[in-house]
C-alpha positions as CSV (number, residue, x, y, z in Angstrom):
1,D,76.7,220.1,123.1
2,W,76.5,219.3,119.1
3,S,78.0,222.5,117.8
4,S,81.1,222.5,120.3
5,D,81.9,218.9,119.2
6,V,81.9,220.0,115.7
7,C,83.9,223.1,116.3
8,S,86.5,220.7,118.8
9,S,86.7,218.3,115.9
10,D,87.6,220.8,113.3
11,L,90.2,222.2,115.5
12,N,91.6,218.5,116.0
13,K,91.3,218.0,112.1
14,Q,93.3,221.3,111.5
15,I,95.9,220.3,114.0
16,M,96.3,217.1,112.7
17,I,96.4,218.3,109.4
18,N,99.0,220.9,109.7
19,G,101.1,218.5,111.5
20,F,100.9,215.6,108.6
21,S,101.6,218.7,106.0
22,T,104.6,220.0,108.4
23,F,106.1,216.0,108.7
24,K,105.4,215.0,105.0
25,E,107.1,218.4,103.8
26,Y,110.2,217.5,106.5
27,F,110.6,214.0,105.0
28,K,109.6,214.6,101.3
29,G,111.7,212.0,99.4
30,F,112.0,209.4,102.2
31,E,108.5,208.0,101.4
32,N,109.6,204.7,101.4
33,Q,111.0,204.6,104.7
34,Y,107.9,205.3,106.9
35,V,104.1,204.4,107.1
36,V,101.7,206.4,108.5
37,I,98.6,204.8,110.6
38,G,96.4,205.0,113.3
39,G,93.7,208.4,113.1
40,T,95.9,210.1,110.7
41,A,95.7,207.3,108.2
42,C,92.2,207.0,108.7
43,D,91.0,210.5,108.2
44,L,93.5,210.6,104.7
45,I,91.1,207.7,103.7
46,M,87.9,208.7,105.1
47,E,88.7,212.1,103.1
48,S,89.3,210.4,99.8
49,E,85.8,208.9,100.1
50,E,84.5,212.2,101.3
51,L,83.4,210.5,104.4
52,P,83.4,212.5,108.0
53,F,86.1,211.2,110.3
54,R,86.7,212.5,114.2
55,A,90.4,213.8,113.6
56,T,93.4,212.8,116.5
57,K,96.0,215.2,117.4
58,D,98.7,212.9,117.4
59,L,100.7,211.7,114.2
60,D,101.5,207.4,114.3
61,I,103.5,206.0,112.1
62,V,106.1,203.1,112.1
63,L,109.7,202.9,110.6
64,I,110.5,200.7,108.0
65,V,113.8,199.5,109.6
66,E,115.0,197.6,106.6
67,S,114.5,200.6,104.1
68,I,116.0,203.4,106.9
69,T,118.8,205.3,105.1
70,P,121.3,207.1,107.7
71,E,120.3,210.6,105.7
72,F,116.7,209.5,107.1
73,G,118.0,209.2,110.8
74,R,119.9,212.4,111.1
75,R,116.8,213.8,109.3
76,F,114.6,212.5,112.0
77,W,116.1,213.0,114.8
78,E,116.6,217.0,113.8
79,Y,113.2,216.7,113.6
80,V,112.3,214.9,117.2
81,K,114.4,217.9,118.6
82,E,112.4,220.2,117.5
83,D,109.7,220.1,120.6
84,I,108.2,216.9,120.1
85,D,107.6,214.0,122.3
86,I,108.3,210.5,120.5
87,Y,107.3,207.5,122.0
88,I,109.1,203.9,121.0
89,T,106.8,201.0,121.3
90,G,107.2,197.7,120.3
91,S,108.4,193.7,121.1
92,N,109.5,193.5,124.7
93,S,112.4,191.3,123.5
94,Y,113.7,194.2,121.4
95,I,112.6,197.4,122.6
96,F,114.6,196.7,125.6
97,S,117.3,194.7,124.3
98,S,121.1,196.0,125.8
99,Q,121.6,197.4,122.2
100,L,119.0,199.5,121.7
101,A,119.2,200.9,125.6
102,T,122.8,201.3,124.7
103,R,121.8,203.7,121.7
104,L,119.1,205.6,123.7
105,S,121.5,205.8,126.8
106,G,120.2,208.8,128.6
107,R,118.0,210.0,126.0
108,Y,114.7,208.3,127.0
109,V,112.4,207.3,129.7
110,E,111.2,204.1,130.4
111,I,107.4,203.7,131.1
112,P,106.7,199.9,132.1
113,V,103.2,198.5,131.0
114,L,101.4,195.7,133.1
115,P,98.5,194.1,133.0
116,F,95.6,195.7,135.4
117,S,96.7,196.3,139.1
118,F,93.8,195.3,141.2
119,K,92.5,199.2,142.1
120,E,91.9,199.1,138.2
121,F,90.5,196.1,137.5
122,Y,88.0,197.0,140.7
123,S,87.1,199.9,138.8
124,S,85.8,198.2,135.8
125,Q,83.3,195.7,137.9
126,K,80.4,197.9,139.0
127,D,78.4,194.7,139.6
128,L,80.8,193.2,142.4
129,D,81.9,194.0,146.4
130,K,85.5,194.4,146.7
131,D,86.1,190.9,147.9
132,S,83.8,189.2,145.4
133,A,86.2,191.2,142.5
134,F,89.3,190.3,144.5
135,H,88.4,186.4,144.0
136,E,87.8,187.2,140.2
137,Y,90.9,189.1,139.8
138,M,92.8,186.1,141.5
139,M,90.7,183.9,139.1
140,V,91.4,185.7,135.5
141,G,94.5,187.8,135.9
142,G,94.5,191.6,134.7
143,F,94.8,191.5,130.9
144,P,92.6,194.3,129.9
145,Y,90.3,192.3,127.2
146,I,89.4,189.5,129.8
147,T,88.3,192.1,131.8
148,Q,86.1,194.0,129.8
149,A,84.7,191.3,127.7
150,H,83.2,188.9,130.8
151,L,84.6,185.7,129.0
152,Q,83.6,182.4,129.7
153,D,86.6,179.6,130.9
154,E,86.7,178.1,127.3
155,M,87.3,181.7,125.7
156,I,89.8,183.0,128.2
157,N,92.0,179.7,127.7
158,M,92.2,180.3,123.7
159,Y,92.4,184.1,124.3
160,M,95.7,183.1,126.9
161,E,96.7,180.5,124.6
162,G,97.3,183.0,121.9
163,I,99.1,185.6,124.1
164,Y,101.5,183.0,125.9
165,N,102.5,181.7,122.0
166,T,103.0,185.2,121.0
167,I,105.1,185.8,123.6
168,L,107.1,182.9,123.5
169,V,107.4,182.5,119.5
170,K,107.3,186.1,118.5
171,A,109.3,187.2,121.1
172,I,112.1,184.6,121.1
173,E,112.0,184.7,116.9
174,E,113.2,188.3,117.5
175,R,115.8,187.3,119.8
176,I,117.2,184.6,117.5
177,N,117.3,187.1,114.6
178,R,119.0,190.0,116.8
179,K,121.6,187.6,118.5
180,Q,122.8,186.3,114.9
181,Q,123.9,189.6,114.0
182,E,126.5,189.6,117.5
183,L,129.8,188.1,118.0
184,N,128.7,185.3,120.5
185,P,125.3,184.0,119.9
186,K,123.1,182.7,122.3
187,N,120.2,181.2,120.3
188,I,117.1,179.6,121.5
189,T,116.5,176.5,118.9
190,D,114.3,174.0,121.2
191,V,110.8,176.0,121.6
192,S,109.5,172.8,123.4
193,L,112.4,173.0,125.9
194,L,111.5,176.8,126.4
195,K,107.9,175.5,127.3
196,A,109.1,173.4,129.9
197,I,111.2,175.5,131.4
198,S,108.5,178.0,131.5
199,K,106.3,175.5,133.3
200,Y,108.8,174.7,135.6
201,L,109.3,178.6,136.6
202,S,105.4,178.8,136.9
203,S,105.7,175.8,139.6
204,V,108.0,177.4,141.6
205,L,106.7,180.9,141.6
206,G,107.8,182.7,145.0
207,S,110.6,179.7,145.6
208,P,113.9,180.2,145.5
209,V,115.9,178.5,142.7
210,S,119.1,178.5,140.8
211,I,120.0,177.7,137.0
212,R,121.8,174.6,138.7
213,S,118.7,173.8,140.2
214,I,116.8,173.8,137.2
215,A,119.2,171.8,135.3
216,N,119.3,169.4,138.2
217,Y,115.4,169.0,138.0
218,F,115.5,168.3,133.9
219,K,118.6,165.7,134.6
220,S,116.4,164.0,137.2
221,N,113.5,163.6,134.5
222,E,115.7,162.2,132.3
223,R,116.6,165.4,129.7
224,K,119.9,166.3,130.6
225,I,120.9,170.1,129.8
226,S,123.9,172.4,130.8
227,P,123.2,175.0,133.0
228,N,124.3,177.3,130.3
229,T,121.6,176.2,128.2
230,V,119.4,176.6,130.7
231,S,120.4,180.0,131.7
232,V,120.2,181.3,128.0
233,Y,116.6,179.9,128.6
234,V,115.5,181.5,131.1
235,D,117.3,185.0,130.2
236,A,114.7,184.9,127.2
237,L,111.8,184.1,129.1
238,C,112.9,187.1,131.5
239,E,114.1,189.2,128.4
240,A,110.5,188.9,127.0
241,Y,109.0,190.5,130.2
242,L,107.0,187.1,130.8
243,Y,108.9,186.4,134.4
244,Y,110.5,188.3,136.8
245,P,113.4,187.6,138.4
246,V,113.9,188.7,142.4
247,E,117.2,189.3,144.0
248,A,118.1,188.4,147.6
249,M,119.2,191.5,149.9
250,D,120.8,190.6,153.3
251,I,118.7,192.9,155.3
252,S,121.4,193.8,158.3
253,G,124.0,195.0,155.7
254,K,121.5,195.8,152.8
255,E,123.7,194.4,150.4
256,V,122.3,192.1,147.4
257,L,123.3,188.4,147.8
258,K,124.5,186.3,144.9
259,S,122.2,183.2,146.0
260,N,119.1,182.0,144.4
261,K,116.4,184.2,142.7
262,K,112.7,183.9,143.4
263,F,110.4,184.3,139.9
264,Y,107.1,185.9,139.3
265,I,104.9,185.8,136.5
266,V,103.9,189.0,134.8
267,D,100.0,188.0,135.2
268,T,98.6,185.0,137.5
269,E,95.9,184.0,134.5
270,I,99.3,182.7,132.6
271,R,100.4,180.5,135.2
272,N,96.3,179.9,135.4
273,F,97.0,178.6,131.8
274,I,100.3,177.0,132.3
275,L,99.3,174.8,135.2
276,P,95.5,174.7,135.3
277,K,95.2,172.3,138.0
278,Q,96.9,174.7,140.2
279,R,95.0,177.8,139.7
280,Y,94.0,177.9,143.1
281,D,97.4,178.1,144.6
282,L,96.2,181.1,147.3
283,G,99.3,182.0,148.8
284,F,101.9,181.9,145.7
285,T,99.0,183.8,144.0
286,L,98.7,186.4,146.3
287,E,102.4,186.7,146.7
288,N,102.5,187.4,143.0
289,I,99.6,190.1,143.0
290,V,101.6,191.9,145.6
291,Y,105.2,191.9,144.1
292,F,103.8,193.7,140.7
293,E,101.6,196.3,143.1
294,L,105.2,197.0,144.6
295,L,106.4,197.5,141.0
296,R,103.5,199.6,140.0
297,R,104.7,202.2,143.1
298,K,107.7,202.3,142.0
299,Y,109.7,200.3,144.5
300,L,112.6,198.0,143.9
301,V,112.3,195.1,145.6
302,Y,114.3,192.4,147.0
303,V,113.7,189.2,149.1
304,G,115.3,189.4,152.6
305,K,117.4,187.3,154.2
306,L,118.2,187.4,158.0
307,G,120.2,184.4,158.8
308,Q,118.5,181.7,158.7
309,T,115.1,183.5,158.3
310,E,113.5,185.0,155.3
311,V,111.0,188.1,154.8
312,D,108.9,187.7,151.5
313,F,110.0,191.2,150.2
314,I,112.2,194.4,151.0
315,A,110.8,197.3,148.9
316,K,113.3,200.0,148.3
317,K,112.0,203.7,147.4
318,D,114.0,206.9,147.9
319,G,116.5,205.7,150.1
320,V,113.9,204.0,152.3
321,Y,112.8,200.9,153.2
322,T,109.7,199.1,153.8
323,Y,109.6,195.1,155.0
324,F,106.6,193.0,154.1
325,Q,105.4,189.7,154.9
326,V,102.4,188.1,152.3
327,T,100.1,185.2,153.7
328,A,96.4,184.1,153.1
329,S,95.8,183.7,157.2
330,M,97.3,184.6,160.2
331,V,94.4,182.8,162.4
332,D,96.4,179.7,163.4
333,E,98.7,180.4,166.2
334,S,101.5,178.7,164.2
335,T,101.4,180.7,161.5
336,F,101.0,184.0,162.6
337,Q,104.3,183.2,164.7
338,R,106.1,182.0,161.3
339,E,104.8,185.2,159.8
340,I,106.0,187.8,162.7
341,R,108.7,186.5,163.9
342,P,111.3,187.5,160.6
343,L,110.0,191.0,161.7
344,Q,110.4,191.0,164.8
345,E,114.3,190.1,164.5
346,I,115.1,192.9,162.4
347,R,116.6,195.5,164.2
348,D,115.9,198.7,162.2
349,N,113.1,201.4,162.6
350,Y,111.8,200.8,158.9
351,E,108.1,200.1,158.2
352,K,106.9,196.7,158.6
353,I,103.8,195.2,157.2
354,I,102.4,192.1,157.0
355,L,99.6,191.4,154.4
356,T,96.8,189.2,154.7
357,L,93.2,187.9,153.5
358,D,92.0,187.2,156.7
359,R,90.5,189.9,158.8
360,F,90.6,188.8,162.5
361,T,94.1,189.6,163.0
362,L,94.2,193.0,161.6
363,G,96.3,195.6,163.8
364,N,99.6,196.9,165.2
365,Y,101.8,194.6,167.0
366,E,104.4,196.3,168.6
367,G,105.0,198.2,165.3
368,I,104.0,195.7,163.1
369,K,101.3,196.6,161.2
370,V,98.8,193.8,159.7
371,I,96.5,195.1,157.0
372,H,94.1,193.4,155.0
373,V,95.5,193.2,151.4
374,I,92.4,194.1,149.4
375,D,92.3,197.5,151.5
376,W,96.5,198.2,151.2
377,L,95.9,197.3,146.9
378,L,93.1,199.7,146.7
379,E,94.6,202.4,148.9
380,D,96.0,206.1,147.4
381,N,99.6,206.0,146.6
382,N,100.1,209.0,144.9
């Protein structure tokens, strides 16, 4: 009721005030090295204007890196060690750079954040059945704003252009600034080339490629660039968490191979924006969705190699392997045999699954499960 809400608000406010007062006292003299933001900042402003505000229990601050002194760093670490949780967020390209990861080694837990899974997307689509919702998910991806705002195509394109350019420009600019401080900087100097390589990777999602094959592609299109340059630009795109490289694994020996990698894009709608004429590419879209669902379920994911045959994914967790094939349909006999044969040739007893959009071939074929991909995406995987 209303009175309990007031009491809860007052309690939150008292917790926030006590916490902020302790923080201010602890960092007295260092006021120029941090800025208070979020609910605490809003409460301070609203209180000064004698306006009501529902306080929160957390304390959000931005550290002004350019002004931080060693004394503040030592003081801050002492404060954090007093039974306080600290969450570091920011630009992908810097937060998970090798430099920062080295400094935090053994003292942090990484919490990857991805666009909505289909299960999360479907939970927000109250007026759609699961098949219609999945069609929509393949079309618009999983960025929360698009999901909630029900935007028209033109507005979606504008929104995606903003996200894409922010990733490319801001993330890469930060990489340049960071690399300039290192002994052997490998800078990104040509944004048009970066976009061209990104477009090429989008066009070959789910296909094995190498750095040299990318360089050869541009050479054949009268744009000569060295494999070293390609490697730097591809690394930048992956470091910005726009593309995810997947290595190949020998199924028999369970050894990672130094062969071509496959790349997947963090959200299908970014690919739709980059390659609008290929937005109905069902096979690669489906494979991309399954790959990121496996990541969400905490699997290490590889491409499987067994002689001349290939399995779409080997998923490893807690020392246990699961093999996955992904296909839009298995109704055609030749497609059925093409998808099931590589799994039949694997001689171990780990689980083997084919995920498909057709409902006519579902079942168990001598231990190989054929499951509808929507049912698999919606299953309880806790």
